[in-house]
C-alpha positions as CSV (number, residue, x, y, z in Angstrom):
1,M,-6.3,10.2,5.2
2,S,-5.4,10.3,8.9
3,T,-2.8,12.8,10.1
4,I,0.1,11.3,11.8
5,R,2.2,13.4,14.4
6,I,5.9,12.5,14.8
7,H,7.8,14.0,17.5
8,T,11.5,14.1,16.4
9,T,14.6,14.0,18.6
10,Q,15.1,17.7,17.7
11,N,11.9,18.6,19.6
12,V,10.0,19.2,16.4
13,V,6.5,17.8,15.9
14,L,6.1,16.9,12.3
15,E,2.6,16.3,10.9
16,Y,2.2,14.1,7.8
17,E,-0.7,12.6,6.1
18,A,-0.8,8.8,6.3
19,A,-0.3,7.5,2.7
20,S,-3.6,6.5,1.2
21,V,-4.3,2.9,0.3
22,G,-4.5,3.9,-3.4
23,D,-1.2,5.6,-3.4
24,R,0.4,2.6,-1.8
25,V,-1.2,0.2,-4.3
26,V,0.0,2.4,-7.2
27,A,3.5,2.5,-5.7
28,Q,3.5,-1.3,-5.3
29,L,2.4,-1.8,-9.0
30,L,5.0,0.7,-10.2
31,D,7.7,-1.3,-8.3
32,L,6.3,-4.6,-9.8
33,L,6.7,-3.0,-13.2
34,V,10.4,-2.0,-12.5
35,M,11.0,-5.6,-11.2
36,G,9.4,-7.1,-14.2
37,L,11.5,-4.9,-16.6
38,W,14.6,-6.0,-14.7
39,A,13.7,-9.6,-15.1
40,L,13.0,-9.3,-18.8
41,V,16.1,-7.4,-19.6
42,I,18.6,-9.3,-17.5
43,G,16.9,-12.6,-18.6
44,F,17.2,-11.6,-22.3
45,L,21.0,-10.6,-21.9
46,I,21.8,-13.8,-20.1
47,E,20.0,-15.9,-22.7
48,Q,22.0,-14.1,-25.4
49,L,25.4,-14.5,-23.8
50,T,25.2,-18.0,-22.6
51,N,24.2,-21.4,-23.7
52,S,21.3,-23.3,-22.2
53,S,23.1,-25.8,-19.9
54,N,21.4,-26.6,-16.5
55,E,24.1,-25.0,-14.6
56,Q,23.9,-21.8,-16.4
57,R,20.0,-21.9,-16.1
58,I,20.6,-22.0,-12.3
59,I,23.0,-19.1,-12.4
60,S,20.5,-17.1,-14.6
61,Y,17.7,-17.7,-12.2
62,V,19.8,-16.6,-9.2
63,L,21.0,-13.4,-11.0
64,V,17.5,-12.5,-12.0
65,S,15.6,-13.4,-8.8
66,A,17.9,-12.6,-6.0
67,P,17.9,-8.7,-6.6
68,L,14.2,-8.9,-6.9
69,L,13.9,-10.6,-3.6
70,V,15.6,-7.9,-1.7
71,Y,14.5,-5.0,-3.9
72,H,12.3,-3.3,-1.2
73,P,14.7,-3.3,1.7
74,I,17.7,-2.4,-0.3
75,C,16.0,0.5,-2.0
76,E,14.5,1.7,1.2
77,A,17.8,1.6,3.0
78,F,19.8,3.5,0.3
79,F,17.1,6.0,-0.7
80,N,15.8,7.1,2.8
81,G,12.7,5.0,3.1
82,Q,11.7,5.0,-0.7
83,S,11.5,2.4,-3.4
84,L,11.2,3.8,-7.0
85,G,7.4,3.4,-6.8
86,K,7.2,5.3,-3.5
87,H,9.4,8.0,-4.9
88,L,7.2,8.5,-7.9
89,R,4.2,8.7,-5.6
90,H,5.9,11.0,-3.1
91,L,5.8,8.4,-0.3
92,K,8.3,7.2,2.3
93,V,8.7,4.9,5.2
94,A,9.0,6.8,8.5
95,R,9.3,5.8,12.0
96,L,6.6,6.8,14.5
97,D,9.2,7.9,17.1
98,G,10.9,10.4,14.7
99,T,14.2,8.6,14.4
100,R,15.4,7.5,11.0
101,P,14.5,3.9,10.2
102,G,17.4,1.5,10.2
103,L,18.3,-1.4,8.1
104,G,16.7,-3.7,10.6
105,D,13.4,-1.8,10.4
106,Y,13.3,-2.1,6.6
107,L,14.2,-5.9,6.9
108,L,11.6,-6.6,9.5
109,R,8.9,-4.9,7.2
110,W,10.1,-6.8,4.3
111,L,10.2,-10.3,6.0
112,I,6.7,-9.8,7.3
113,G,5.6,-8.5,3.9
114,L,6.6,-11.7,2.3
115,V,3.6,-13.2,4.2
116,E,1.1,-10.4,4.3
117,I,1.8,-9.2,0.7
118,G,3.4,-12.1,-1.1
119,L,1.5,-15.1,0.2
120,T,-1.9,-13.3,0.4
121,V,-1.6,-11.2,-2.8
122,G,-1.7,-8.1,-0.5
123,S,-5.1,-8.8,1.0
124,L,-3.8,-9.2,4.5
125,A,-1.8,-6.0,4.3
126,L,-4.8,-4.2,2.9
127,V,-7.1,-5.2,5.8
128,A,-4.5,-4.4,8.3
129,T,-3.8,-0.8,6.9
130,L,-7.5,-0.1,6.7
131,L,-8.2,-1.2,10.3
132,N,-5.1,0.3,11.9
133,G,-5.9,4.1,11.4
134,R,-2.2,5.2,11.1
135,G,-1.5,3.6,7.8
136,Q,0.4,0.6,9.1
137,R,0.3,-2.9,7.8
138,L,1.6,-5.7,10.1
139,G,5.2,-5.2,9.1
140,D,4.9,-1.5,10.0
141,M,3.4,-2.4,13.4
142,A,6.2,-4.7,14.2
143,A,8.9,-2.2,13.0
144,G,7.3,0.9,14.6
145,T,7.1,2.5,11.1
146,T,4.4,3.8,8.8
147,V,4.3,5.1,5.2
148,V,3.5,8.8,5.0
149,S,2.9,11.1,2.1
150,L,5.5,13.8,1.4
151,R,3.0,16.1,-0.5
152,P,2.6,19.5,1.2
153,R,-0.4,19.4,3.6
154,T,-1.3,23.1,3.7
155,P,-1.6,24.8,0.4
156,D,-3.1,28.1,1.7
157,V,-1.6,31.2,3.2
158,Q,-3.6,31.1,6.3
159,A,-2.4,27.6,7.2
160,I,1.2,28.7,6.6
161,T,0.7,31.9,8.6
162,A,-0.9,30.0,11.4
163,G,2.2,27.6,11.4
164,T,4.4,30.5,12.4
165,Q,2.5,31.4,15.5
166,V,4.5,30.7,18.7
167,P,2.7,28.4,21.2
168,L,3.1,29.2,24.9
169,G,6.3,27.7,26.2
170,Y,7.8,27.2,22.8
171,Q,11.5,26.4,22.7
172,P,13.3,27.3,19.4
173,V,14.9,24.5,17.5
174,F,17.5,26.5,15.4
175,Q,19.1,29.5,17.2
176,Q,20.4,30.6,13.7
177,A,16.8,31.6,12.7
178,A,17.6,34.9,14.5
179,L,20.1,35.7,11.8
180,L,17.4,36.2,9.2
181,S,15.9,39.5,8.5
182,D,12.3,40.2,8.5
183,Q,12.6,40.6,4.7
184,D,14.2,37.2,4.4
185,V,11.5,35.6,6.4
186,N,8.7,37.2,4.4
187,L,10.3,35.9,1.2
188,V,10.6,32.4,2.7
189,R,6.9,32.6,3.8
190,Q,5.9,33.6,0.2
191,L,7.9,31.0,-1.6
192,L,6.7,28.3,0.9
193,H,3.1,29.2,0.1
194,Q,3.9,29.1,-3.6
195,A,5.6,25.8,-3.5
196,A,2.9,24.3,-1.3
197,R,0.2,25.5,-3.7
198,R,1.9,24.1,-6.7
199,D,3.4,20.9,-5.2
200,D,6.8,22.3,-6.3
201,F,9.2,20.2,-4.4
202,L,12.2,21.7,-6.3
203,L,11.4,25.1,-5.1
204,L,11.1,23.9,-1.6
205,N,14.5,22.3,-1.8
206,E,15.9,25.4,-3.3
207,V,14.5,27.8,-0.7
208,A,15.6,25.4,2.1
209,G,19.1,25.2,0.5
210,K,19.3,29.0,0.5
211,V,18.3,29.3,4.1
212,K,20.8,26.7,5.2
213,G,23.4,28.5,3.4
214,V,22.8,31.9,4.9
215,T,22.4,30.4,8.4
216,G,24.9,27.5,8.3
217,I,22.2,25.1,9.7
218,Q,22.6,21.4,9.1
219,T,19.6,19.1,9.6
220,D,18.0,16.0,8.4
221,L,14.6,17.5,8.4
222,H,12.7,17.5,5.1
223,D,12.4,20.8,3.3
224,E,8.9,21.8,4.2
225,P,9.0,21.0,7.9
226,F,12.5,22.6,8.1
227,L,11.1,25.9,6.5
228,R,8.0,25.9,8.8
229,T,10.4,25.5,11.8
230,I,12.6,28.3,10.6
231,L,9.5,30.5,10.4
232,R,8.2,29.6,13.9
233,D,11.7,30.0,15.4
234,H,12.2,33.4,13.8
235,A,8.7,34.4,15.1
236,Y,9.9,33.4,18.6
237,F,13.0,35.5,18.5
238,A,11.1,38.5,17.1
239,S,8.4,38.4,19.8
240,R,11.0,38.0,22.4
241,D,13.0,41.0,21.1
242,S,9.9,43.1,20.9
243,A,9.0,42.2,24.5
244,H,12.5,43.3,25.7
245,G,12.3,46.4,23.6
């Protein structure tokens, strides 16, 4: 899988793994399963509650098919870039410029997807994704988006420790990181390592919530990049204070 670097408006560089073709296919199959269950359940209920006149058949067809047609853009717009299949596979749609995708981005991906996925049974999307190098099908290229994996990238202590090193000319993102004690930061580092090693997203969320509660920080960053940024910011303030001392 290729690494995608996204520079956010908060001056944070996020690194994600591009979602693998296998993960995207599995997510799509899971979404098709959800859509199929919807069609079966709603179709059965309508059949039981109505008679079989032509007018009611048309209404039944609309009630079943309309939600399926807009399933992907609606889910992605309301669930921060994730359909149910993407959620289960820990994938999401992200913009390459670091901003949050808008409804227009999701709709553009969906419209082009009707052709490259629907009409070609996914073959055109598969070829485009394999050739692109950044995990983009044609709809992603048009919308400036891609699909990334949310699984932790660095499950070892050395990588996490390296992530707290302060590069030359670094500018801190969260001034409130200076409020954390060295003991707090060491605990955050240990828990981040533990969560990354176990793919424990609940622990990541809990630790991020604790840090936000102590510092008062409000941010849209995902839990893992938020915690890494806090560690780097705290290292910046610690090195500055020691230099002045």
